[in-house]
C-alpha positions in Angstrom: 11.1 9.8 7.0 12.5 9.8 4.0 15.2 7.7 4.7 13.1 4.7 6.7 11.0 4.9 2.8 14.3 4.4 1.1 15.1 1.8 3.7 11.4 -0.1 3.1 12.2 0.5 -0.4 16.0 -1.2 0.0 14.1 -4.4 1.6 11.8 -5.1 -0.8 14.7 -5.5 -3.6 16.8 -7.3 -1.5 13.6 -9.7 -0.6 13.0 -9.7 -4.6 16.0 -11.0 -5.1 16.1 -13.6 -2.4 12.6 -15.0 -4.3 10.8 -13.7 -1.2 8.0 -11.6 -2.8 5.4 -11.9 -0.2 8.1 -10.0 1.8 9.3 -7.8 -0.8 5.2 -6.6 -1.4 4.9 -5.9 2.5 8.0 -3.5 2.6 6.7 -1.6 -0.6 3.2 -1.1 1.0 5.0 0.6 3.7 6.8 2.5 1.5 4.2 3.7 -0.2 2.0 4.2 3.1 5.5 6.4 4.2 5.4 8.3 1.2 1.8 9.2 1.2 1.9 10.1 5.1 4.6 12.4 4.8 4.3 14.2 0.8 7.5 12.1 -0.2 6.2 12.0 -3.9 9.6 10.6 -5.5 9.4 7.3 -2.6 6.2 7.1 -3.3 6.1 7.1 -6.8 9.5 4.5 -7.0 7.9 1.9 -4.5 4.6 2.2 -6.6 6.4 1.6 -9.6 8.7 -1.1 -8.2 5.4 -2.6 -7.0 3.4 -2.5 -10.1 6.7 -4.7 -11.1 6.3 -7.0 -8.5 3.0 -8.1 -9.6 3.4 -8.2 -12.9 6.7 -11.1 -12.3 3.5 -12.6 -10.5 0.9 -11.8 -14.0 -1.4 -9.4 -11.8 -1.3 -7.1 -14.4 -4.7 -6.0 -13.5 -2.9 -4.6 -10.3 -0.4 -3.4 -11.6 -1.6 -1.1 -13.8 -2.9 1.4 -11.5 -0.1 1.3 -9.3 1.9 2.1 -12.9 -0.6 5.2 -13.6 0.1 6.4 -9.9 3.9 6.3 -10.5 3.4 8.2 -13.8 1.3 11.0 -12.5 3.9 11.4 -9.2 6.9 11.5 -11.8 5.3 14.3 -14.3 4.8 16.3 -10.6 8.2 15.9 -9.6 8.9 17.4 -13.1 6.5 19.9 -13.5 8.0 21.2 -9.5 11.5 21.0 -10.7 10.8 23.4 -14.1 9.0 25.7 -12.0 11.9 26.3 -9.5 14.2 25.9 -12.4 12.2 28.9 -13.4 12.1 30.9 -10.3 15.6 30.7 -9.9 16.1 32.4 -13.4 13.6 35.1 -12.5 15.2 36.1 -9.1 19.2 36.1 -11.1 17.9 38.3 -13.7 
């Protein structure tokens, strides 16, 4: 699941390099869909950020903004989870 989302992101990156933004958009939307379906927060956030950048390349800033906002929320959530895990490990080791 996570690997499949990662493959979609990699295919999107290659598509952008080849100038095929339509395929890149499709691949990133697939990665986002898988991220939502299987609760793959980091993959979803990465795909949202890349899709937002793609929209910026197309000067579609209105479509990019909510994707950037969602990606930031996901990254903050991941950061909080990581901090909680570290705190939990500290408590157990004491």
